[in-house]
TORFITOR-75148 format. One record per residue (C-alpha): residue number from 0; residue in one letter; chain; x, y, z. Coordinates in steps of 0.001 Angstrom, whole numbers, plus 500000, padded with zeros to 6 digits. Layout:
<rs>
[r NUM,"a","A",[X,Y,Z]]
...
</rs>
This chain:
<rs>
[r 0,"m","A",[089239,618777,735636]]
[r 1,"r","A",[088004,621725,733580]]
[r 2,"k","A",[084827,621327,731559]]
[r 3,"f","A",[083045,623781,729279]]
[r 4,"k","A",[079419,624712,728802]]
[r 5,"k","A",[078421,626342,725503]]
[r 6,"i","A",[075989,629228,725832]]
[r 7,"d","A",[073378,628888,723090]]
[r 8,"e","A",[072299,632527,722965]]
[r 9,"r","A",[074944,634972,721762]]
[r 10,"p","A",[075652,637510,724520]]
[r 11,"s","A",[074652,641117,723915]]
[r 12,"p","A",[077187,643989,724014]]
[r 13,"q","A",[075639,644928,727353]]
[r 14,"f","A",[076668,641536,728733]]
[r 15,"w","A",[080342,642321,728072]]
[r 16,"d","A",[080020,645787,729626]]
[r 17,"n","A",[078430,644217,732705]]
[r 18,"l","A",[081043,641460,732757]]
[r 19,"i","A",[083873,644015,733021]]
[r 20,"l","A",[082134,645670,735988]]
[r 21,"w","A",[081447,642295,737626]]
[r 22,"l","A",[085052,641182,737136]]
[r 23,"d","A",[086221,644126,739204]]
[r 24,"s","A",[084243,642826,742190]]
[r 25,"n","A",[086752,639940,742262]]
[r 26,"e","A",[090333,639981,743539]]
[r 27,"t","A",[091995,638484,740449]]
[r 28,"f","A",[091057,638604,736775]]
[r 29,"v","A",[092288,639072,733218]]
[r 30,"f","A",[089996,640381,730469]]
[r 31,"q","A",[091135,640539,726829]]
[r 32,"n","A",[089427,642025,723771]]
[r 33,"a","A",[090791,641453,720250]]
[r 34,"n","A",[088654,644216,718705]]
[r 35,"s","A",[088396,642200,715453]]
[r 36,"f","A",[092008,642898,714406]]
[r 37,"d","A",[094041,640631,712140]]
[r 38,"l","A",[097830,641059,711933]]
[r 39,"n","A",[099190,639352,708809]]
[r 40,"g","A",[096643,636537,709128]]
[r 41,"y","A",[097418,635909,712807]]
[r 42,"k","A",[094368,637315,714535]]
[r 43,"p","A",[093921,636552,718244]]
[r 44,"r","A",[092272,633184,718802]]
[r 45,"f","A",[089323,634661,720712]]
[r 46,"q","A",[087282,637808,720355]]
[r 47,"y","A",[086869,638038,724132]]
[r 48,"v","A",[088634,636169,726930]]
[r 49,"a","A",[087958,636539,730641]]
[r 50,"a","A",[089601,634539,733429]]
[r 51,"v","A",[088500,635215,737010]]
[r 52,"g","A",[089195,633772,740446]]
[r 53,"s","A",[092213,631658,741291]]
[r 54,"l","A",[092182,627895,741812]]
[r 55,"r","A",[095996,627676,741666]]
[r 56,"q","A",[098616,630352,741200]]
[r 57,"t","A",[102277,631272,741278]]
[r 58,"e","A",[103460,634704,742343]]
[r 59,"s","A",[107159,635347,742545]]
[r 60,"r","A",[109727,638018,743212]]
[r 61,"s","A",[112446,635387,743595]]
[r 62,"a","A",[115008,634083,741127]]
[r 63,"n","A",[112875,630953,740585]]
[r 64,"g","A",[109892,632559,738872]]
[r 65,"f","A",[110260,630729,735566]]
[r 66,"e","A",[110743,627341,737277]]
[r 67,"e","A",[107692,627916,739478]]
[r 68,"l","A",[105651,628627,736341]]
[r 69,"k","A",[106801,625322,734835]]
[r 70,"e","A",[105429,623537,737911]]
[r 71,"l","A",[102071,625280,737580]]
[r 72,"l","A",[101778,624321,733899]]
[r 73,"k","A",[102124,620626,734800]]
[r 74,"t","A",[098448,620691,735853]]
[r 75,"k","A",[097563,621136,732134]]
[r 76,"d","A",[094903,623771,732661]]
[r 77,"w","A",[094265,627191,731122]]
[r 78,"t","A",[096766,629520,732774]]
[r 79,"f","A",[096694,633327,732656]]
[r 80,"g","A",[099102,635969,733869]]
[r 81,"f","A",[102047,638192,733146]]
[r 82,"f","A",[105793,638624,732953]]
[r 83,"t","A",[107182,642009,734030]]
[r 84,"y","A",[110105,643660,732299]]
[r 85,"d","A",[112211,643328,735464]]
[r 86,"l","A",[112401,639559,734978]]
[r 87,"k","A",[115416,640598,732889]]
[r 88,"n","A",[117293,640383,736197]]
[r 89,"q","A",[116525,636648,736320]]
[r 90,"v","A",[117475,636145,732678]]
[r 91,"e","A",[120725,638119,732650]]
[r 92,"n","A",[123225,639429,735212]]
[r 93,"l","A",[121338,642715,735636]]
[r 94,"s","A",[119740,644656,738481]]
[r 95,"s","A",[117179,647419,739006]]
[r 96,"s","A",[117262,650083,741700]]
[r 97,"n","A",[114910,652709,740277]]
[r 98,"d","A",[111665,653678,742053]]
[r 99,"d","A",[108587,651481,741650]]
[r 100,"e","A",[105235,652871,742827]]
[r 101,"i","A",[103052,650213,741143]]
[r 102,"q","A",[104794,647233,742807]]
[r 103,"m","A",[103513,644353,740688]]
[r 104,"p","A",[105035,640921,741383]]
[r 105,"e","A",[107719,640130,738821]]
[r 106,"i","A",[105770,637131,737557]]
[r 107,"y","A",[102163,636151,738263]]
[r 108,"f","A",[100076,633326,736776]]
[r 109,"f","A",[096832,631732,737870]]
[r 110,"q","A",[094374,629056,736785]]
[r 111,"p","A",[090887,630552,736960]]
[r 112,"k","A",[087725,629442,738678]]
[r 113,"w","A",[085681,630753,735749]]
[r 114,"l","A",[086846,631064,732142]]
[r 115,"f","A",[084909,632885,729385]]
[r 116,"l","A",[085987,632195,725775]]
[r 117,"m","A",[084191,633950,722927]]
[r 118,"d","A",[085015,633173,719287]]
[r 119,"d","A",[083118,632970,715990]]
[r 120,"n","A",[081248,629912,717269]]
[r 121,"g","A",[079884,631678,720342]]
[r 122,"l","A",[080576,631766,724061]]
[r 123,"q","A",[081874,628917,726211]]
[r 124,"i","A",[082258,629074,729966]]
[r 125,"g","A",[084906,626862,731528]]
[r 126,"y","A",[084658,625596,735096]]
[r 127,"d","A",[086370,623071,737356]]
[r 128,"d","A",[083846,620269,737862]]
[r 129,"e","A",[085277,619563,741315]]
[r 130,"k","A",[084585,623154,742390]]
[r 131,"s","A",[081518,624211,740364]]
[r 132,"t","A",[078461,622829,738545]]
[r 133,"k","A",[076586,623635,735343]]
[r 134,"q","A",[073738,624970,737463]]
[r 135,"e","A",[076108,627545,738954]]
[r 136,"i","A",[076894,628789,735434]]
[r 137,"t","A",[073230,629682,734891]]
[r 138,"q","A",[073246,631562,738177]]
[r 139,"l","A",[076531,633236,737216]]
[r 140,"i","A",[075158,634526,733900]]
[r 141,"t","A",[072087,635910,735640]]
[r 142,"e","A",[074294,637586,738237]]
[r 143,"i","A",[076424,639214,735520]]
[r 144,"e","A",[073429,640349,733460]]
[r 145,"n","A",[071875,641985,736520]]
[r 146,"f","A",[075095,643235,738107]]
[r 147,"k","A",[074964,646790,739406]]
[r 148,"a","A",[078354,648194,740269]]
[r 149,"p","A",[078603,650796,742998]]
[r 150,"s","A",[078978,654344,741719]]
[r 151,"p","A",[082635,654756,740798]]
[r 152,"k","A",[084672,657135,742894]]
[r 153,"a","A",[086912,659511,741039]]
[r 154,"n","A",[088721,662766,741659]]
[r 155,"t","A",[090504,665424,739676]]
[r 156,"f","A",[094244,665036,739361]]
[r 157,"e","A",[097120,666390,737325]]
[r 158,"i","A",[099172,664170,735056]]
[r 159,"k","A",[102845,665142,735190]]
[r 160,"s","A",[106012,663834,733589]]
[r 161,"k","A",[108954,662502,735558]]
[r 162,"v","A",[111253,663904,732844]]
[r 163,"s","A",[111138,667479,731519]]
[r 164,"k","A",[111364,668122,727798]]
[r 165,"e","A",[114813,669657,728288]]
[r 166,"k","A",[116044,666577,730182]]
[r 167,"y","A",[114500,664281,727565]]
[r 168,"l","A",[116313,666071,724717]]
[r 169,"d","A",[119569,665989,726690]]
[r 170,"n","A",[119192,662247,727298]]
[r 171,"i","A",[118573,661621,723598]]
[r 172,"s","A",[121842,663436,722820]]
[r 173,"k","A",[123689,661281,725358]]
[r 174,"i","A",[122105,658088,724007]]
[r 175,"k","A",[123222,659052,720498]]
[r 176,"q","A",[126753,659473,721855]]
[r 177,"h","A",[126594,655873,723120]]
[r 178,"i","A",[125492,654837,719634]]
[r 179,"q","A",[128422,656733,718104]]
[r 180,"y","A",[130789,654982,720543]]
[r 181,"g","A",[129414,651619,719408]]
[r 182,"d","A",[127838,650647,722772]]
[r 183,"v","A",[124465,650069,721090]]
[r 184,"y","A",[123010,650740,717671]]
[r 185,"e","A",[119405,651121,718855]]
[r 186,"l","A",[117926,651880,722286]]
[r 187,"n","A",[114309,651929,723419]]
[r 188,"y","A",[114059,654943,725723]]
[r 189,"c","A",[110841,655725,727632]]
[r 190,"i","A",[109575,658367,730029]]
[r 191,"e","A",[106940,658065,732744]]
[r 192,"h","A",[103781,660143,733044]]
[r 193,"y","A",[102164,659885,736454]]
[r 194,"a","A",[099621,661223,738928]]
[r 195,"e","A",[099459,660915,742712]]
[r 196,"n","A",[096506,660809,745120]]
[r 197,"t","A",[094220,659503,742395]]
[r 198,"l","A",[090860,657809,742563]]
[r 199,"i","A",[089860,656172,739296]]
[r 200,"s","A",[087445,653463,738213]]
[r 201,"p","A",[089644,651031,736232]]
[r 202,"p","A",[086691,649471,734337]]
[r 203,"t","A",[085507,652938,733289]]
[r 204,"v","A",[089000,654020,732242]]
[r 205,"y","A",[089450,650753,730337]]
[r 206,"q","A",[086175,651201,728456]]
[r 207,"k","A",[087114,654790,727539]]
[r 208,"l","A",[090600,653731,726427]]
[r 209,"n","A",[089288,650840,724350]]
[r 210,"e","A",[086675,653067,722735]]
[r 211,"a","A",[089260,655722,721862]]
[r 212,"n","A",[092017,653308,720903]]
[r 213,"p","A",[090748,649785,720101]]
[r 214,"a","A",[093672,647391,719725]]
[r 215,"p","A",[094217,643670,719051]]
[r 216,"f","A",[095698,643012,722506]]
[r 217,"s","A",[093504,645253,724608]]
[r 218,"c","A",[093217,644006,728192]]
[r 219,"l","A",[092209,644816,731756]]
[r 220,"c","A",[093975,642950,734535]]
[r 221,"k","A",[093762,643061,738333]]
[r 222,"v","A",[095982,641450,740967]]
[r 223,"d","A",[095787,642473,744637]]
[r 224,"g","A",[094371,645925,743962]]
[r 225,"k","A",[096883,646664,741200]]
[r 226,"y","A",[095612,647164,737672]]
[r 227,"l","A",[096784,647036,734091]]
[r 228,"i","A",[094578,649006,731673]]
[r 229,"s","A",[095946,648337,728207]]
[r 230,"a","A",[095365,649174,724552]]
[r 231,"s","A",[098364,647235,723302]]
[r 232,"p","A",[098660,646825,719530]]
[r 233,"e","A",[101736,644564,719662]]
[r 234,"r","A",[102183,640805,719937]]
[r 235,"f","A",[105270,639443,721684]]
[r 236,"m","A",[104975,635789,720763]]
[r 237,"r","A",[102424,633149,719844]]
[r 238,"k","A",[102764,629361,719717]]
[r 239,"e","A",[100403,626952,717980]]
[r 240,"g","A",[101579,623363,717821]]
[r 241,"n","A",[105197,623508,716742]]
[r 242,"t","A",[104954,626931,715087]]
[r 243,"v","A",[106116,630082,716869]]
[r 244,"i","A",[105677,633626,715592]]
[r 245,"s","A",[106848,636978,716914]]
[r 246,"q","A",[105610,640304,715519]]
[r 247,"p","A",[107955,643138,716515]]
[r 248,"m","A",[106567,646637,716025]]
[r 249,"k","A",[108955,649456,715208]]
[r 250,"g","A",[108137,652501,713107]]
[r 251,"t","A",[105333,654970,713814]]
[r 252,"t","A",[103608,657867,712094]]
[r 253,"k","A",[100448,659845,712798]]
[r 254,"r","A",[097103,659384,711042]]
[r 255,"g","A",[096065,661728,708251]]
[r 256,"q","A",[093206,664204,708187]]
[r 257,"n","A",[091533,662373,705267]]
[r 258,"p","A",[091975,659101,703309]]
[r 259,"n","A",[094430,660651,700829]]
[r 260,"d","A",[096606,661998,703654]]
[r 261,"d","A",[096420,658596,705340]]
[r 262,"e","A",[097692,656779,702268]]
[r 263,"m","A",[100489,659321,701781]]
[r 264,"l","A",[101615,658954,705419]]
[r 265,"k","A",[101532,655142,705187]]
[r 266,"s","A",[103655,655273,702045]]
[r 267,"q","A",[106113,657672,703697]]
[r 268,"l","A",[106376,655388,706731]]
[r 269,"y","A",[107046,652342,704555]]
[r 270,"r","A",[109803,654143,702647]]
[r 271,"n","A",[111348,656045,705572]]
[r 272,"p","A",[114990,654851,705904]]
[r 273,"k","A",[115159,655638,709631]]
[r 274,"e","A",[111933,653730,710420]]
[r 275,"r","A",[112971,650768,708266]]
[r 276,"a","A",[116371,650694,709977]]
[r 277,"e","A",[114660,650586,713410]]
[r 278,"n","A",[112434,647743,712306]]
[r 279,"v","A",[115055,645583,710641]]
[r 280,"m","A",[117425,645883,713620]]
[r 281,"i","A",[114756,644471,715908]]
[r 282,"v","A",[113776,641809,713371]]
[r 283,"d","A",[117393,640604,713363]]
[r 284,"l","A",[117401,640574,717174]]
[r 285,"v","A",[114155,638544,717248]]
[r 286,"r","A",[115546,636095,714693]]
[r 287,"n","A",[118544,635582,716942]]
[r 288,"d","A",[116364,635153,720058]]
[r 289,"l","A",[114178,632535,718358]]
[r 290,"s","A",[117150,630663,716907]]
[r 291,"h","A",[118091,629402,720411]]
[r 292,"s","A",[114819,627433,720586]]
[r 293,"a","A",[114083,626786,716912]]
[r 294,"q","A",[114829,623867,714662]]
[r 295,"k","A",[117907,624544,712575]]
[r 296,"g","A",[117153,626596,709492]]
[r 297,"s","A",[113484,627138,710397]]
[r 298,"v","A",[113622,630837,711373]]
[r 299,"e","A",[112232,632999,708578]]
[r 300,"v","A",[110885,636528,708133]]
[r 301,"e","A",[107367,635981,706850]]
[r 302,"e","A",[106561,639686,706460]]
[r 303,"l","A",[108962,642636,706583]]
[r 304,"f","A",[107834,646258,707012]]
[r 305,"g","A",[104097,645592,707036]]
[r 306,"v","A",[102196,648848,707686]]
[r 307,"y","A",[099056,648526,709819]]
[r 308,"t","A",[096538,651218,710699]]
[r 309,"f","A",[095278,651962,714211]]
[r 310,"p","A",[092972,654762,715403]]
[r 311,"h","A",[095734,657288,716192]]
[r 312,"v","A",[098816,655985,714360]]
[r 313,"h","A",[100151,653814,711566]]
[r 314,"q","A",[102639,651164,712729]]
[r 315,"m","A",[105294,649139,710943]]
[r 316,"i","A",[105099,645474,711983]]
[r 317,"s","A",[107154,642506,710813]]
[r 318,"t","A",[106435,638807,711338]]
[r 319,"v","A",[109168,636313,712244]]
[r 320,"k","A",[108296,632614,712175]]
[r 321,"a","A",[110070,629479,713424]]
[r 322,"q","A",[109558,625788,714180]]
[r 323,"l","A",[110201,624860,717812]]
[r 324,"k","A",[112668,622131,718795]]
[r 325,"e","A",[110905,619157,720375]]
[r 326,"d","A",[112958,619219,723585]]
[r 327,"i","A",[112410,622921,724402]]
[r 328,"h","A",[109973,623759,727223]]
[r 329,"v","A",[107619,626610,726309]]
[r 330,"v","A",[108707,628581,729390]]
[r 331,"d","A",[112340,628332,728270]]
[r 332,"l","A",[111298,629512,724799]]
[r 333,"i","A",[109816,632658,726349]]
[r 334,"k","A",[112702,633117,728770]]
[r 335,"q","A",[115289,632976,725981]]
[r 336,"a","A",[113485,635741,724072]]
[r 337,"f","A",[112609,637930,727072]]
[r 338,"p","A",[112400,640880,727355]]
[r 339,"m","A",[111267,641432,723788]]
[r 340,"g","A",[113758,643203,721548]]
[r 341,"s","A",[111312,645875,720446]]
[r 342,"m","A",[111329,647223,724028]]
[r 343,"t","A",[115061,647022,724694]]
[r 344,"g","A",[117242,647722,721683]]
[r 345,"a","A",[120381,646031,720441]]
[r 346,"p","A",[122678,644587,721556]]
[r 347,"k","A",[120083,643651,724139]]
[r 348,"i","A",[122135,643381,727357]]
[r 349,"r","A",[123986,646676,726900]]
[r 350,"a","A",[120712,648329,725887]]
[r 351,"m","A",[119064,647175,729123]]
[r 352,"e","A",[121996,648518,731145]]
[r 353,"l","A",[121590,651931,729506]]
[r 354,"i","A",[117814,651864,729977]]
[r 355,"e","A",[118411,651468,733710]]
[r 356,"e","A",[120824,654404,733593]]
[r 357,"f","A",[118678,656868,731635]]
[r 358,"e","A",[115180,655992,732858]]
[r 359,"v","A",[114282,657134,736378]]
[r 360,"t","A",[111599,654594,737332]]
[r 361,"k","A",[111310,650825,737038]]
[r 362,"r","A",[109345,649658,734064]]
[r 363,"g","A",[107585,646888,735971]]
[r 364,"l","A",[104725,645539,733886]]
[r 365,"f","A",[105282,648178,731190]]
[r 366,"s","A",[107141,646463,728312]]
[r 367,"g","A",[106421,643137,729952]]
[r 368,"s","A",[103751,640778,728650]]
[r 369,"v","A",[100239,639519,729458]]
[r 370,"g","A",[098616,636436,727985]]
[r 371,"y","A",[097676,632808,728479]]
[r 372,"f","A",[098730,629194,728072]]
[r 373,"t","A",[096282,626546,726887]]
[r 374,"p","A",[096279,623073,728484]]
[r 375,"d","A",[098438,621920,725533]]
[r 376,"c","A",[100928,624752,726243]]
[r 377,"d","A",[100088,626773,723170]]
[r 378,"f","A",[100132,630442,724067]]
[r 379,"d","A",[099604,634036,722957]]
[r 380,"f","A",[101308,636985,724696]]
[r 381,"n","A",[101257,640698,723973]]
[r 382,"v","A",[103706,643525,724597]]
[r 383,"i","A",[102594,645926,727315]]
[r 384,"i","A",[102647,649339,725643]]
[r 385,"r","A",[099949,652044,725347]]
[r 386,"s","A",[098974,650997,728862]]
[r 387,"i","A",[097994,652582,732179]]
[r 388,"l","A",[099089,651066,735495]]
[r 389,"y","A",[097250,651830,738729]]
[r 390,"n","A",[097981,650932,742339]]
[r 391,"s","A",[094706,651482,744220]]
[r 392,"h","A",[096454,651108,747585]]
[r 393,"n","A",[098766,654101,747222]]
[r 394,"k","A",[096519,655809,744621]]
[r 395,"y","A",[099271,656121,742013]]
[r 396,"v","A",[098642,656186,738250]]
[r 397,"s","A",[101428,655668,735740]]
[r 398,"f","A",[101924,655263,732021]]
[r 399,"k","A",[105070,655332,729910]]
[r 400,"t","A",[105741,656288,726323]]
[r 401,"g","A",[108877,656213,724228]]
[r 402,"g","A",[110475,654887,721113]]
[r 403,"a","A",[113545,653466,719457]]
[r 404,"i","A",[116510,655822,719320]]
[r 405,"t","A",[119013,655387,716477]]
[r 406,"i","A",[121850,657517,715156]]
[r 407,"n","A",[119382,659196,712764]]
[r 408,"s","A",[116822,660074,715436]]
[r 409,"d","A",[115657,663678,715621]]
[r 410,"p","A",[115232,664506,719353]]
[r 411,"e","A",[112310,666895,718790]]
[r 412,"r","A",[110443,664379,716643]]
[r 413,"e","A",[111081,661619,719181]]
[r 414,"y","A",[109573,663823,721888]]
[r 415,"e","A",[106541,664561,719694]]
[r 416,"e","A",[106106,660798,719203]]
[r 417,"c","A",[106051,660321,722989]]
[r 418,"l","A",[103252,662889,723246]]
[r 419,"l","A",[101350,661311,720337]]
[r 420,"k","A",[101445,657888,722000]]
[r 421,"a","A",[100264,659423,725302]]
[r 422,"k","A",[097198,661051,723765]]
[r 423,"a","A",[094668,658217,724123]]
[r 424,"m","A",[095758,657402,727674]]
[r 425,"k","A",[095406,661012,728791]]
[r 426,"q","A",[091942,661118,727238]]
[r 427,"a","A",[090903,657940,729046]]
[r 428,"l","A",[092044,659362,732385]]
[r 429,"s","A",[090468,662789,731860]]
</rs>
């Protein structure tokens, strides 16, 4: 049974820096930082969350991943982990044959040995009283405060793109032909940036990325030597009690050089017909996804075309809200809405077929989701974008950028948006 010990003294910023380094000395962990963001009144529940060590877990590449997760949740403990984009093949009659150098399991969840929860009331550390004692917590804090990580090893490497600009522009033209034919009316198309023979320090890269691009769903995750280093600004879905919200993000513009420029660009984004069309298409898709699990008539758009400011970009975010049916399992709720519409397009199944055709590598954890379940099966999950993936075994670094393609998309501007979204990740890896 999990118990919690409240830490009376508020931890210093140095404690959190040390904690990230200490976490990396373990085989399995998830660290999340909300960076004090609030999206339409739905700020993340905790300022910091860290889950480390595995008491129980499920790791699956089989067709039973969602059912295995249901079994794990029966223990009614805090449960952390991720869904990869390629779980689409378990949800629909789809397949993936593109290359995958990161090689994450399709679904991975664990119940941690140690759990750190930091909110406005301070820090609590959760432990299993059958495995640990309160005295061990005191020793643990001392160990973290005094932790000295070995000097990180790093080398110089070149970040390349799997798709040339010419090929990207050609693919956009072909995607727009599919839109003209009526196959889809919006498609999320992404390209991979990568480097081989790399040595990086994931905690160092994470700290640089979070400093350059703080985000509400920032996280660092490690499973079997494979890392997610994320500055995600987007929420997939959150459940509290009977209420479910989803906050699809579609519509992007750069930041201005001064406050007046910023306000002008925000206003232009809000009024841009192409950006609004992207957003409302995905909002309609999310409404449809939630309607399968929601009480009749309860799905509503709480905010449409909200413009939110981040360090490098302004983003258009909408909030869709629903009341969950009593007989729906939370895993089925997620499964029926997965993958998230903002990362596929619409209609969703045909969009995913075309993504497989035009993209040259598997998405894996990119455009999947990381988060947690509480013992009561409330949850909060992000969308994995603005994120670096690293396989320390084969020394491969990868990150993907892209956007929603519609009939009104300008190929050159779409390519510039890919480069804009890549900026912070390239800086963190430099």
